[in-house]
C-alpha positions, -999 to +999 in steps of 0.1 A: -620+541-258-583+546-267-563+520-286-543+514-254-575+508-234-588+484-260-555+466-260-557+462-222-592+448-225-583+422-250-551+410-234-551+423-198-583+411-184-568+383-162-591+391-133-618+413-149-647+409-171-644+428-204-670+456-199-662+482-225-654+482-262-649+507-289-682+522-301-670+532-336-679+512-366-689+482-345-653+473-338-651+446-313-686+433-321-691+408-348-722+406-369-737+382-394-725+388-429-748+389-458-741+379-494-730+348-512-699+329-503-675+312-526-646+288-524-622+316-532-630+341-505-654+348-477-659+311-469-668+283-492-705+275-492-724+243-495-726+218-467-709+219-434-690+185-435-673+166-408-637+171-402-614+160-429-640+160-456-642+183-486-668+210-488-688+223-517-681+256-532-717+264-539-743+279-517-751+313-503-752+328-469-785+336-454-777+356-423-780+393-426-772+424-406-740+441-398-727+465-373-742+474-339-727+482-306-722+462-274-728+470-238-714+457-206-726+424-191-718+405-159-699+372-162-671+351-149-637+366-141-607+363-163-622+368-197-598+374-225-627+375-250-660+389-239-693+384-224-713+409-244-685+416-269-677+396-299-712+384-303-731+384-335-766+392-345-785+369-369-806+396-384-811+433-386-787+462-392-771+482-365-787+462-337-774+470-302-778+459-267-763+432-244-761+396-253-759+366-230-729+366-207-702+342-216-690+316-191-654+309-196-652+281-171-639+249-186-651+231-206-657+259-231-673+254-265-687+275-293-703+261-325-719+294-337-752+277-344-771+304-325-756+329-350-734+344-322-697+343-315-699+350-278-665+353-262-645+366-292-631+401-300-616+409-334-582+424-330-549+430-348-516+448-340-528+480-357-559+481-335-580+484-366-593+448-369-618+442-396-652+428-389-657+391-382-691+374-387-711+342-383-723+331-417-745+303-430-726+274-445-750+249-459-772+237-430-748+251-404-730+283-392-693+291-393-672+320-381-647+341-403-636+376-413-662+394-433-638+398-462-604+383-472-575+399-453-540+409-463-526+413-428-529+390-398-563+393-381-574+376-349-606+368-331-594+366-294-614+347-268-613+326-237-597+335-204-561+345-195-565+323-164-565+291-185-533+271-181-534+233-188-559+229-216-567+209-247-580+230-276-596+218-308-612+237-336-623+229-372-605+250-398-610+254-436-587+273-459-610+288-485-583+290-512-548+278-519-533+312-509-549+315-475-531+309-442-545+302-407-530+308-372-546+289-344-534+302-310-534+289-275-521+305-242-527+339-257-521+365-229-504+392-249-492+396-285-456+385-279-463+354-259-483+324-271-484+290-289-495+291-325-503+265-351-494+278-386-515+262-412-515+266-450-512+245-481-477+229-476-474+240-440-486+226-406-464+233-376-466+244-339-445+273-328-439+290-295-436+328-293-420+341-261-413+378-256-414+383-293-390+355-302-406+326-322-393+290-322-405+259-340-417+234-315-433+207-337-424+209-374-430+174-388-413+160-419-429+150-441-455+177-436-492+167-434-511+173-466-533+204-463-558+211-491-579+242-496-616+238-493-613+209-469-623+209-432-596+198-407-598+194-369-567+211-354-558+201-319-533+216-294-527+204-259-506+222-233-499+208-199-472+224-179-444+231-204-452+202-226-473+207-258-486+183-284-502+187-318-529+167-337-546+168-371-580+151-374-573+135-340-540+120-353-507+129-334-484+151-355-447+150-346-436+144-310-446+164-279-422+193-272-413+217-244-424+253-246-407+283-230-417+288-194-431+322-203-459+306-224-477+295-193-513+307-195-538+326-217-568+324-239-573+314-275-573+331-308-586+322-343-563+339-368-561+346-405-526+354-417-539+362-452-568+353-475-599+336-463-602+311-435-633+297-418-637+283-383-662+261-365-667+239-334-644+255-309-637+233-278-614+239-248-612+214-220-589+207-191-558+189-204-559+152-196 
């Protein structure tokens, strides 16, 4: 598949199931990542704590196997992520074949405990996204790029038909230099809502036709510490958006541009190493 076709699959499947992915180097399909993790990169190990608690920097990943291809699978319409694509295999190298179809009806959730990231496609603007994988983290599983990144990488999922939704996800910066971007209403790469999260930064921005504006930029800023799990929450209903951290309101609700009206979700790493867990998308109250 050409880069243009892949781009169309990731962002333009408002009424179609994603049914084709690149077949080279396993791009578009995630796999479990072998090797030990550390607090400084690739995901801190140790236990998988509740939101807001610190994690241990010890521990090793146990999942193995990398690569593999995907095949088409039937599923619900309007998938921005995948049905068969974006899934991971718990063991084996180069495994292939369809995985279970992904239902993107709301509510949507993914905790990665089955060693799969169904519904997510790695992507970046260079169309050369690195591999993402489900890895062991103490007694649980988490989702992250296979290696620290130097340029923005996304795992795109959900449905471009989603409009008024509440999105929560647990996020951990694995070192003080890492940055996360948590995205809602992602229908194409110039229009979406994004939470920018790093040590010393926590804000919600709106990007419409390539122009980015701060929507909720609280002062003083919430304290964000590397190695700690946080629950990030974004709710969008009509043009109004709100932001939470560990279920606490941050700043005041704001109005987003009319163009940011619908789309899927994306888990992003601006740089360094960031881990994700417990994705939940529900109809906005």
